[in-house]
C-alpha positions as CSV (number, residue, x, y, z in Angstrom):
1,M,-20.8,-38.2,-72.8
2,S,-17.4,-38.1,-74.5
3,P,-14.3,-37.1,-72.5
4,S,-13.4,-33.5,-72.7
5,P,-10.2,-32.4,-74.5
6,S,-8.8,-31.2,-71.2
7,S,-9.2,-34.6,-69.6
8,D,-7.6,-36.3,-72.6
9,A,-4.6,-33.9,-72.4
10,T,-4.3,-34.6,-68.6
11,A,-4.4,-38.3,-69.3
12,D,-1.7,-38.0,-72.0
13,A,0.5,-35.9,-69.7
14,A,0.2,-38.5,-66.9
15,G,1.0,-41.3,-69.3
16,R,4.1,-39.5,-70.6
17,A,5.2,-38.8,-67.0
18,R,4.8,-42.5,-66.1
19,S,6.8,-43.5,-69.2
20,S,9.5,-41.1,-68.4
21,D,9.7,-42.3,-64.8
22,T,9.9,-45.9,-66.0
23,V,12.9,-45.0,-68.2
24,I,14.6,-43.2,-65.3
25,L,14.0,-46.3,-63.1
26,I,15.5,-48.6,-65.7
27,V,18.6,-46.4,-66.2
28,V,19.2,-46.0,-62.5
29,C,18.7,-49.7,-61.7
30,L,21.0,-50.8,-64.5
31,A,23.7,-48.4,-63.3
32,Q,23.5,-49.8,-59.8
33,F,23.6,-53.3,-61.2
34,M,26.9,-52.5,-62.8
35,V,28.3,-51.2,-59.6
36,V,27.3,-54.3,-57.6
37,L,28.3,-56.7,-60.4
38,D,31.9,-55.5,-60.3
39,V,32.2,-56.4,-56.7
40,S,31.7,-60.1,-57.4
41,I,32.4,-60.6,-61.1
42,V,36.2,-60.6,-60.7
43,N,36.3,-63.5,-58.2
44,V,35.9,-66.2,-60.8
45,A,38.4,-64.5,-63.1
46,L,41.2,-64.2,-60.5
47,P,43.2,-67.3,-61.6
48,A,43.1,-66.2,-65.2
49,I,44.2,-62.7,-64.2
50,Q,47.0,-64.2,-62.1
51,R,48.3,-66.2,-65.0
52,T,48.2,-63.4,-67.6
53,L,49.7,-60.6,-65.5
54,H,51.9,-62.8,-63.3
55,F,50.5,-61.7,-59.9
56,R,52.0,-63.2,-56.8
57,A,49.5,-65.0,-54.7
58,V,49.6,-62.4,-52.0
59,D,49.2,-59.5,-54.4
60,L,46.2,-60.9,-56.2
61,Q,43.9,-59.6,-53.5
62,W,44.6,-56.0,-54.8
63,V,42.3,-56.7,-57.8
64,V,39.4,-56.9,-55.3
65,T,40.8,-54.6,-52.6
66,A,41.6,-51.6,-54.8
67,Y,37.9,-51.4,-55.8
68,A,36.6,-52.0,-52.3
69,L,38.9,-49.5,-50.7
70,T,38.0,-46.5,-52.9
71,F,34.4,-47.5,-53.1
72,G,34.0,-47.7,-49.3
73,G,36.4,-44.8,-48.5
74,L,34.6,-42.3,-50.8
75,L,31.0,-43.5,-50.6
76,L,29.9,-40.9,-48.1
77,L,31.6,-38.1,-50.0
78,G,29.9,-39.3,-53.2
79,G,26.5,-38.8,-51.5
80,R,27.4,-35.2,-50.7
81,L,28.6,-34.6,-54.2
82,A,25.2,-35.5,-55.6
83,D,23.3,-33.2,-53.3
84,L,25.7,-30.3,-53.8
85,F,26.4,-30.3,-57.5
86,G,23.3,-31.9,-58.9
87,R,22.1,-35.6,-59.0
88,R,22.0,-35.8,-62.9
89,R,25.5,-34.2,-63.3
90,I,27.1,-36.4,-60.7
91,F,25.4,-39.5,-62.0
92,L,26.9,-38.8,-65.5
93,V,30.3,-38.0,-64.0
94,G,30.3,-41.3,-62.0
95,L,29.0,-43.3,-64.9
96,G,31.6,-41.8,-67.3
97,L,34.5,-42.5,-64.9
98,F,33.3,-46.0,-64.1
99,T,33.0,-46.8,-67.8
100,A,36.4,-45.3,-68.7
101,A,38.1,-47.1,-65.9
102,S,36.5,-50.4,-67.1
103,L,38.0,-49.8,-70.6
104,L,41.4,-49.1,-69.1
105,G,41.3,-52.2,-67.0
106,G,40.3,-54.4,-69.9
107,F,43.4,-53.2,-71.8
108,A,45.7,-53.6,-68.9
109,T,49.0,-55.2,-69.7
110,D,50.6,-55.0,-66.3
111,Q,49.6,-55.3,-62.7
112,A,49.9,-51.6,-61.9
113,T,47.5,-50.6,-64.7
114,L,44.9,-53.1,-63.6
115,I,45.0,-52.1,-60.0
116,A,44.9,-48.4,-60.9
117,A,41.9,-49.1,-63.1
118,R,40.1,-51.0,-60.4
119,S,40.8,-48.1,-58.0
120,L,39.3,-45.6,-60.5
121,Q,36.3,-48.0,-60.9
122,G,35.8,-47.8,-57.1
123,V,35.9,-44.0,-57.3
124,G,33.3,-44.0,-60.1
125,A,31.1,-46.4,-58.1
126,A,31.4,-44.2,-55.0
127,I,30.2,-41.2,-57.0
128,L,27.6,-43.1,-59.1
129,S,25.9,-45.3,-56.4
130,P,24.6,-42.6,-54.1
131,A,23.3,-40.6,-57.1
132,T,21.1,-43.6,-58.2
133,L,19.1,-43.6,-54.9
134,T,18.8,-39.8,-54.6
135,I,17.5,-39.7,-58.2
136,L,14.9,-42.3,-57.3
137,T,14.0,-40.3,-54.2
138,V,13.3,-37.1,-56.1
139,T,11.7,-38.8,-59.1
140,F,9.2,-40.9,-57.2
141,T,7.4,-38.6,-54.7
142,D,4.3,-40.8,-54.2
143,Q,4.9,-43.1,-51.3
144,R,3.7,-46.3,-53.0
145,A,5.6,-45.6,-56.2
146,R,8.7,-44.8,-54.3
147,A,8.4,-48.1,-52.3
148,K,8.1,-50.0,-55.6
149,A,11.1,-48.2,-57.1
150,F,13.2,-48.9,-54.0
151,G,12.1,-52.5,-54.0
152,L,13.2,-52.9,-57.6
153,W,16.5,-51.1,-57.0
154,S,17.2,-53.5,-54.1
155,A,16.3,-56.5,-56.1
156,V,18.5,-55.5,-59.0
157,A,21.4,-54.7,-56.6
158,A,21.0,-58.2,-55.1
159,G,20.8,-59.7,-58.5
160,G,24.1,-58.0,-59.5
161,G,25.9,-59.7,-56.7
162,A,24.3,-63.0,-57.6
163,A,24.9,-62.7,-61.3
164,G,28.6,-61.7,-60.9
165,A,30.0,-65.2,-60.3
166,L,28.0,-66.7,-63.2
167,F,28.7,-63.9,-65.7
168,G,32.4,-63.8,-64.6
169,G,32.7,-67.5,-65.4
170,L,31.0,-67.3,-68.8
171,L,33.0,-64.3,-69.9
172,T,36.3,-65.7,-68.6
173,Q,35.9,-69.1,-70.1
174,Y,34.4,-68.3,-73.5
175,L,36.0,-64.8,-74.2
176,S,38.7,-63.6,-71.8
177,W,39.0,-62.3,-68.3
178,R,39.3,-58.9,-69.9
179,W,35.6,-59.0,-70.8
180,I,34.6,-58.9,-67.1
181,L,35.7,-55.2,-67.5
182,F,34.9,-54.6,-71.2
183,V,31.2,-55.7,-70.7
184,N,30.7,-52.4,-68.7
185,V,31.7,-50.3,-71.7
186,P,28.7,-50.7,-74.1
187,I,26.3,-50.7,-71.2
188,G,27.8,-47.6,-69.7
189,I,27.8,-45.7,-73.1
190,A,24.2,-46.6,-73.7
191,L,23.1,-45.6,-70.2
192,F,25.1,-42.3,-70.5
193,A,23.3,-41.4,-73.7
194,V,19.8,-42.2,-72.3
195,A,20.6,-40.5,-69.0
196,R,21.6,-37.2,-70.7
197,L,18.3,-37.1,-72.5
198,R,15.9,-38.3,-69.8
199,L,17.2,-37.5,-66.4
200,H,16.2,-34.2,-64.8
201,E,18.6,-32.1,-62.7
202,S,18.0,-31.6,-59.0
203,R,19.9,-30.5,-55.9
204,A,19.4,-30.7,-52.2
205,E,17.3,-27.9,-50.8
206,G,18.6,-25.6,-48.0
207,P,22.0,-24.1,-47.4
208,R,24.9,-25.4,-49.4
209,R,27.3,-27.5,-47.4
210,R,31.0,-27.7,-48.0
211,L,32.6,-30.9,-49.1
212,D,34.9,-32.7,-46.6
213,V,37.5,-33.6,-49.2
214,A,40.3,-33.7,-46.5
215,G,38.4,-36.2,-44.5
216,A,37.8,-38.5,-47.4
217,A,41.4,-38.2,-48.6
218,T,43.0,-38.9,-45.2
219,I,40.9,-42.0,-44.3
220,T,41.2,-43.5,-47.8
221,G,45.0,-42.9,-47.8
222,S,45.3,-44.4,-44.4
223,L,43.5,-47.5,-45.4
224,F,45.6,-47.9,-48.6
225,L,48.8,-47.7,-46.7
226,L,47.6,-50.1,-44.0
227,V,46.6,-52.7,-46.7
228,Y,49.9,-52.2,-48.5
229,A,51.9,-52.7,-45.3
230,I,50.0,-55.9,-44.4
231,S,50.2,-57.4,-47.9
232,H,54.0,-57.0,-48.1
233,T,54.9,-58.6,-44.8
234,D,55.4,-61.9,-46.8
235,V,58.4,-60.2,-48.4
236,V,59.7,-58.1,-45.5
237,P,59.0,-58.8,-41.8
238,W,56.7,-56.7,-39.6
239,T,59.8,-55.3,-37.8
240,A,61.5,-54.1,-41.0
241,T,62.0,-50.4,-41.3
242,S,60.0,-50.1,-44.5
243,T,57.0,-51.8,-42.9
244,L,57.2,-49.6,-39.8
245,V,57.4,-46.5,-41.9
246,V,54.3,-47.3,-43.9
247,L,52.4,-48.3,-40.8
248,A,53.4,-45.1,-39.1
249,A,52.3,-43.1,-42.2
250,S,48.9,-44.9,-42.1
251,A,48.6,-44.0,-38.4
252,V,49.4,-40.4,-39.0
253,L,46.8,-40.1,-41.7
254,L,44.2,-41.8,-39.4
255,V,45.0,-39.2,-36.7
256,A,44.7,-36.5,-39.3
257,F,41.3,-37.8,-40.3
258,V,40.0,-37.7,-36.7
259,A,41.4,-34.2,-36.3
260,V,39.7,-33.0,-39.5
261,E,36.4,-34.6,-38.5
262,A,36.5,-33.3,-34.9
263,R,37.7,-29.7,-35.5
264,A,38.6,-28.6,-39.0
265,A,35.7,-29.7,-41.2
266,S,32.7,-27.3,-41.1
267,H,30.5,-30.2,-42.3
268,P,32.4,-33.4,-41.4
269,L,32.0,-36.5,-43.5
270,V,31.6,-38.6,-40.4
271,P,30.4,-36.6,-37.4
272,L,32.3,-38.3,-34.5
273,R,29.3,-37.7,-32.2
274,L,27.7,-40.6,-33.9
275,F,30.2,-43.0,-32.3
276,R,29.1,-41.9,-28.8
277,V,26.0,-44.1,-29.6
278,R,26.9,-47.6,-28.6
279,S,24.7,-49.1,-31.3
280,V,26.5,-47.3,-34.0
281,T,30.0,-48.2,-32.8
282,G,29.0,-51.8,-32.1
283,A,27.2,-52.3,-35.4
284,N,30.1,-50.9,-37.4
285,L,32.6,-53.2,-35.6
286,V,30.3,-56.2,-36.2
287,M,29.9,-55.3,-39.9
288,F,33.7,-54.9,-40.2
289,C,34.1,-58.5,-39.0
290,F,31.4,-59.8,-41.4
291,G,33.1,-58.0,-44.3
292,V,36.3,-59.9,-43.5
293,G,34.4,-63.2,-43.5
294,M,32.2,-62.7,-46.5
295,F,34.9,-61.4,-49.0
296,A,37.4,-64.0,-47.8
297,M,35.0,-66.8,-48.5
298,W,34.3,-65.8,-52.1
299,F,38.0,-65.0,-52.8
300,F,39.6,-68.2,-51.4
301,L,36.8,-70.5,-52.5
302,S,37.2,-69.3,-56.1
303,L,40.9,-70.0,-56.0
304,Y,40.4,-73.4,-54.4
305,L,37.8,-74.6,-56.9
306,Q,39.9,-73.6,-59.9
307,Q,43.5,-73.9,-58.9
308,V,43.2,-77.1,-56.7
309,L,40.0,-78.9,-57.9
310,G,40.6,-77.9,-61.5
311,Y,37.1,-76.5,-62.2
312,S,36.5,-74.3,-65.2
313,P,35.4,-70.7,-64.7
314,V,31.8,-71.5,-65.7
315,T,31.5,-74.5,-63.4
316,T,33.0,-72.4,-60.6
317,G,30.4,-69.7,-61.2
318,L,27.6,-72.3,-61.1
319,T,28.8,-73.6,-57.8
320,F,28.3,-70.2,-56.3
321,L,24.6,-70.1,-57.1
322,P,23.5,-72.2,-54.1
323,Q,25.4,-69.8,-51.8
324,T,23.6,-66.8,-53.4
325,V,20.2,-68.5,-52.7
326,A,21.4,-69.1,-49.2
327,I,22.1,-65.4,-48.6
328,A,18.7,-64.5,-50.0
329,A,17.0,-67.1,-47.8
330,G,18.8,-65.9,-44.7
331,A,18.0,-62.3,-45.3
332,T,14.3,-63.1,-45.9
333,L,14.1,-65.2,-42.8
334,S,15.8,-62.6,-40.6
335,G,13.1,-60.1,-41.7
336,R,10.5,-62.3,-40.1
337,L,12.5,-63.4,-37.0
338,A,14.0,-60.1,-35.9
339,P,10.7,-58.6,-34.7
340,R,9.8,-61.7,-32.7
341,L,13.2,-62.7,-31.3
342,G,15.0,-59.3,-31.3
343,P,17.5,-58.2,-33.9
344,R,20.5,-58.8,-31.6
345,N,19.6,-62.4,-31.0
346,V,19.1,-63.0,-34.8
347,L,22.4,-61.3,-35.4
348,M,24.3,-63.5,-33.0
349,A,22.6,-66.6,-34.4
350,G,23.7,-65.6,-37.9
351,A,27.3,-65.0,-36.6
352,L,27.4,-68.5,-35.1
353,I,26.0,-70.1,-38.2
354,G,28.3,-68.1,-40.5
355,S,31.3,-68.8,-38.4
356,G,30.4,-72.5,-38.3
357,G,30.3,-72.6,-42.1
358,L,33.7,-71.0,-42.4
359,F,35.1,-73.4,-39.8
360,W,33.7,-76.3,-41.9
361,L,35.6,-74.9,-44.9
362,S,38.8,-74.9,-42.9
363,F,38.8,-78.7,-43.3
364,I,39.0,-78.7,-47.1
365,Q,41.5,-81.1,-48.7
366,A,43.2,-81.1,-52.1
367,G,41.5,-84.4,-52.9
368,D,37.9,-83.3,-52.1
369,S,35.2,-82.7,-54.6
370,Y,32.9,-79.7,-54.5
371,W,30.2,-81.7,-52.7
372,S,32.4,-83.2,-50.1
373,G,34.6,-80.1,-49.5
374,A,33.2,-76.7,-50.3
375,C,29.4,-77.1,-50.7
376,G,28.2,-77.5,-47.2
377,G,30.4,-75.0,-45.5
378,G,29.8,-72.4,-48.2
379,I,26.1,-72.6,-48.0
380,L,26.1,-72.5,-44.2
381,A,28.4,-69.5,-44.1
382,T,26.4,-67.5,-46.6
383,F,23.1,-68.4,-44.9
384,G,24.4,-67.2,-41.6
385,M,25.7,-63.9,-43.1
386,G,22.4,-63.3,-44.9
387,L,20.7,-63.9,-41.6
388,A,22.8,-61.3,-39.9
389,F,23.0,-58.4,-42.3
390,T,19.4,-57.0,-41.8
391,P,19.7,-57.0,-38.0
392,I,23.0,-55.2,-38.3
393,A,21.2,-52.4,-40.3
394,L,18.5,-52.2,-37.7
395,L,20.9,-52.0,-34.7
396,A,23.0,-49.4,-36.5
397,T,20.1,-47.1,-37.0
398,G,17.8,-47.9,-34.1
399,G,19.6,-45.7,-31.5
400,V,20.3,-42.6,-33.6
401,P,18.1,-39.5,-34.3
402,H,16.0,-39.8,-37.4
403,E,18.0,-37.2,-39.2
404,D,21.2,-39.3,-38.8
405,A,19.7,-42.6,-39.8
406,G,20.9,-42.4,-43.4
407,L,24.4,-41.5,-42.4
408,A,24.5,-44.3,-39.8
409,S,23.4,-46.8,-42.4
410,G,25.9,-45.5,-44.9
411,L,28.7,-45.9,-42.3
412,V,27.8,-49.6,-41.9
413,N,28.2,-50.1,-45.7
414,C,31.6,-48.4,-45.5
415,S,32.6,-50.7,-42.6
416,R,31.8,-53.7,-44.7
417,Q,34.0,-52.6,-47.6
418,I,36.8,-51.6,-45.2
419,G,36.6,-54.9,-43.4
420,A,36.8,-56.7,-46.7
421,S,39.9,-54.7,-47.8
422,V,41.9,-54.9,-44.6
423,G,40.8,-58.5,-43.8
424,L,41.5,-59.8,-47.3
425,A,45.0,-58.3,-47.2
426,A,45.8,-60.0,-43.9
427,L,44.3,-63.3,-44.8
428,T,46.0,-63.6,-48.2
429,T,49.3,-62.8,-46.5
430,L,48.5,-65.5,-43.9
431,A,47.5,-68.0,-46.6
432,A,50.6,-67.4,-48.7
433,S,52.8,-67.7,-45.6
434,R,51.2,-71.1,-44.7
435,T,51.6,-72.3,-48.3
436,V,55.3,-71.4,-48.3
437,D,55.8,-73.2,-45.0
438,V,54.2,-76.4,-46.3
439,L,56.2,-76.3,-49.5
440,A,59.4,-75.8,-47.5
441,H,58.5,-78.7,-45.3
442,D,57.9,-80.9,-48.4
443,A,61.2,-79.8,-49.9
444,H,63.1,-81.3,-46.9
445,G,61.9,-84.7,-48.1
446,L,59.2,-85.2,-45.5
447,H,56.6,-85.9,-48.3
448,S,56.8,-88.0,-51.4
449,T,54.1,-86.3,-53.5
450,A,54.7,-85.0,-57.1
451,P,55.5,-81.3,-57.4
452,A,52.1,-80.4,-58.8
453,A,50.2,-82.3,-56.2
454,A,52.5,-80.9,-53.5
455,L,51.7,-77.4,-54.6
456,Q,48.0,-78.1,-54.6
457,E,48.2,-79.5,-51.1
458,A,50.2,-76.5,-49.9
459,M,47.7,-74.0,-51.4
460,T,44.9,-75.9,-49.8
461,E,46.6,-75.7,-46.5
462,G,46.9,-71.9,-47.0
463,Y,43.2,-71.5,-47.9
464,A,42.2,-73.6,-45.0
465,R,44.2,-71.5,-42.6
466,A,42.5,-68.4,-44.0
467,F,39.0,-69.9,-43.5
468,L,39.9,-70.8,-40.0
469,V,40.9,-67.3,-39.0
470,A,37.9,-65.8,-40.9
471,S,35.6,-68.0,-38.8
472,V,37.2,-66.7,-35.6
473,V,36.7,-63.1,-36.8
474,V,33.0,-63.6,-37.7
475,L,32.4,-65.3,-34.3
476,A,34.1,-62.3,-32.6
477,G,31.7,-60.1,-34.5
478,G,28.8,-62.0,-33.1
479,L,30.2,-61.6,-29.6
480,L,30.7,-57.8,-30.2
481,A,26.9,-57.6,-30.7
482,L,26.6,-58.0,-26.9
483,V,27.8,-54.3,-26.6
484,I,24.9,-53.1,-28.7
485,P,21.9,-52.1,-26.7
486,P,18.5,-53.2,-28.2
487,P,16.4,-50.6,-30.0
488,R,14.2,-48.7,-27.6
489,A,11.1,-49.5,-29.6
490,A,11.5,-52.7,-31.5
491,A,8.5,-52.4,-33.8
492,T,9.2,-48.7,-34.7
493,G,12.9,-49.3,-35.0
494,W,12.4,-52.3,-37.3
495,A,10.1,-50.3,-39.6
496,G,12.7,-47.5,-39.7
497,A,15.5,-49.9,-40.4
498,E,13.6,-51.4,-43.3
499,A,13.2,-48.0,-44.8
500,D,16.8,-47.2,-44.2
501,Q,17.9,-50.4,-45.7
502,A,16.1,-49.5,-48.9
503,T,17.4,-45.9,-48.9
504,G,20.2,-45.8,-46.3
505,P,23.3,-47.3,-47.8
506,V,24.2,-44.1,-49.6
507,L,21.8,-41.5,-48.3
508,V,23.8,-39.2,-46.0
509,D,22.9,-36.1,-44.1
């Protein structure tokens, strides 16, 4: 018996739906790939950027920090925007802003323009990233299809972080550092065109919630002022009037943020009741410490390999590949160990290993090779951090009501970005100060090395000091895990955390 016309029509419709869903999945995953790529792609290009735009060593961190601050500070607000104004519309707005900011940064001829462009990129990323997951949520309603879509999204996001160092090296060495930004433009334009044609509009159901713009503005402004004050203490002392004024302004904005969240906002960005849960408070403090260690390692190791060891950008990018594998291996292993040993125990083990790797890096010397100086410590540090990240997500969400799990997971992601921003500012200032002290010591005739060699030794001393402090911070993060109570039901909590990890970094209530 031949198939009926109605069955053929049904099959054709199903096939077109699957094809449309595949296109949506590709568009969304590529957009997320761009967002994650720009976190790591700049690291290898930092020495070239410093030479071209004449950044001081202590100010170079703003190329990374400007992106991380706006991304982390506005991430939860971005999730609300997508639900309120439509996922497709906000996706296009975020993608357009991210692409335009990339073009602006690529043409930057001074430091202020590049930092402004990186800040705008972070805003675009904070708007775009939440929309990618919510679009997947409403597109793939079947549980199996959604799980596959989230799995691919997570894999692509991880691949963006891994590919950043290698792509950054290739583009910087064979084209220009500007192409680490220009590369987003053709991709962004193509994605925008396809997204306009193929994405469907959707909004969150239920009553419309007001945006907590005041909360997002006060916390982001407070963090910017704090980072600015810290990064300029190499020029003016902590006790200088200008430093105290900026720190006071940062504190005022922080108090304003708390007041807005506690009383003024009808739908607060960060409900303060969450911090009454020890697991939420503890997990965010731990992730803050790990954000300090992780970003510091990539930042200073990239500078050390190129400015001291003389490696090319491509070679530097290749040296980061074993560390990327180590992160993936640690994350995979933690997924198996946490149900058996308990997430808190795995987290503390990861902190100990990660801290040990950073401590190992604090012994780098100007005369080392990659294999004798940076390889072992870098792999150990990244493996430990990979081992710890999944248990942090579990502990952050295991003690909160189900309806707050997405928000709790999103807060952890923000804490990582904030830790990276504040920590990098403090550590670059510390490293620059140590470098200046070593050079001053050398200038008094206590060393007989050539000027170039003396500068390399002084920079290495600065980087080593930063690694040492970062190792202490990560170890402190592991000890802070002791304040986190274990999940009430380990098996259930672990399953929930796995789901939140796939959907939680940007899904907010």
